[in-house]
C-alpha positions, 0 to 999 in steps of 0.5 A: 432317235435314229436307230443305231446310227452314229454321228461323228461324236459317237452318239445317235442323231436326233430327228424332229418332224414338224407340220401336218399330214396335209400341209408342210412337213419338215424334218430337222436333225440336231447334228449341224441343226440340219434341215433334212426334208421339206414336203410342200403341198402342190395340188393333190401331192406333196413335193420334196423341195429340199435337196438331201442325202439318201441316208443320214451317214452321208450328211457327215461326209458330204461337203456341200453344207446340205441344209446345215446351219452355218456360223459363226460367220456364214460365207467367206472372210478374206485371208481368214482375218479381220481387225478388232481394236487395232489388232488382227484377229486370225481365224482358222482357214478352210478354203485356201487362205480364206475362211468359209462358213465359220471354219473347218469345225463350224456349227455345221459339225456340232451337236446342237441341243434340242431345247424346245419341241412342239408339233409346229416348232423346234428350238436348237441351241449351241454354245461356242467358246472363246477362240472357237475357229479363231473367233473372239468371245463366248457366244450362245446361239439358238435357231428356231424352225417353225411351221406357219399354217399350211404353207410357210416356214420361218427360221429365227436366229438369236445370239449373244456374246460377251466380247465384240464379234462379227456374227452371221448365221444362215441355213444352207438349204438347197431347193429344187421346186420341181420336186425332182432332180431337174436342172434349176436353170429352168426355174424363174427367179426374182431378186429385189436388189439393185447391186451385187458384190463382184468377187475375185477368182477365190470368190472373195469380194473385190471391194466395191458393190456394182449395179446389176443393171445391164448385167446377167445379175439383173433379177429385178424382174423375174427371169429363167435362171438360164437366160443369162447364165455364164453371160459375163466374166463374173459368172465364169469365175465360179461356173455360174452364180455364187454372188451376194446381192444387197437387198432393197431397203424395203426387203429387209423388214419382212414387208416385201419379198426379198426373192421369189423362185418359181419351179421349172414346171410353173406349178410351185412358187416360194417367196422369201422374206427376211430381216437380213440385208443381203442374199447369196445366190448359189446356182449349185455349180459344184454339186456333182458327186454330192450324195442324193436322196435316190442313192445316186449323186447330184449333178451340177445345177440340180439345186440352188441356195438362196442364203439370207445373210450379211454380205460376205467379208463384211468384217473387212468392209465397214464402208458397205451400206448395211447394218454392222455385222458386229454383235456387241455385249449386251446386244441381241442378234435377232433375225428371221427368214420366212419361206412362203410357198404357194401355187404359181 
C-alpha cells in the first residue's frame, strides 16, 4: 500500500515493483494500470527514462495520460461515433465532438485488479460493462507488465467481448532516454514505416494514408527528431509530431524493430517490437505545466510517446490496410509490445 494516500475512489493505491537491483526496475500502480517508473542500466548508473509525477496525487489530476493504460479505444474516434450493423453507435466525447483514449472516464481513471504478481511480472485486470463510455458489450481485459532479463520489458494485452466492439489498447508512457528533463528533439528516431496518417486541425484523420518519402515524416533512416521539426503544414497543426505511422509488415510480428530511439547524449537506445500494425509518435507538444518528478513542471518537448496501436479512427475506416480493429465474441484480443534497451 502507499500510506494514507487516496485515489479518487477513496481507497489507497497499490504499487508493484518489478525487476532487480542491478537490472531494469519498474513500478506500476493499479489506478489506471499506470506505469510510474522505469530505471534502466546505462553504464555504471541507472537512468529514469520515464516521465512521471513527483507525488502520486498528481497522477490523478494531470491530463497528459502519463504512463496510463488507455482503452477501450486508444487515440481518437472522429465525432465520437462509428457504425455497427447499420446503426450509429454514439460514444461519450471528451475532446470537442471527438473521443480520445476511450472517453472522459476511460480505463486510465479506473481501479484495476492486481491478479498476479512475481518478481518479474504483474497482471492487472479490468471489467468494462456494456455501454461503458458508449461502447457496446461487456469487455474483460488484462495487461501484463513483464521484465525480460536485465534489459527488456514486455507489455502484453488480452481482451474478450460478448458483443462486437472495436478494441485498441496501449500504454501512454512518455520517454526521455537522457534520464533528465532535456529536449527530446535531440534524440534520434527511426520508424520503419513508409506511410503515415494526415490529419485535420482537430487531429482526426483526413482519410487517405500518405507516403512519408519527401516529407518531415520520413524516419525510415534514423535522424534527430529536431531535424525536420515543423517543416510541413501537418506538423504545424499540432505544434510538432502527433501522427500515426502504418508499420512495415515485417514489423508487426516481433521479428524486426518497429522503431528505435537513441538518447540525445548517444548513450542509451530503445528498440520497440510489437504485434500491432501502427505506431503513434507524439513529440510532447503540449507537456508544459504537467507536474514533473522534481516537483516543478515539464516543458513542451521534454518527453515523447511511441504508442503501439491500431490506426486512429479505424472503426470509421475499414478500407485501411491493417487487420480489423473489431473484436468479435469468441475471439481473443492478444497483442504484445517489447521495449528492449541497450547501450547505443
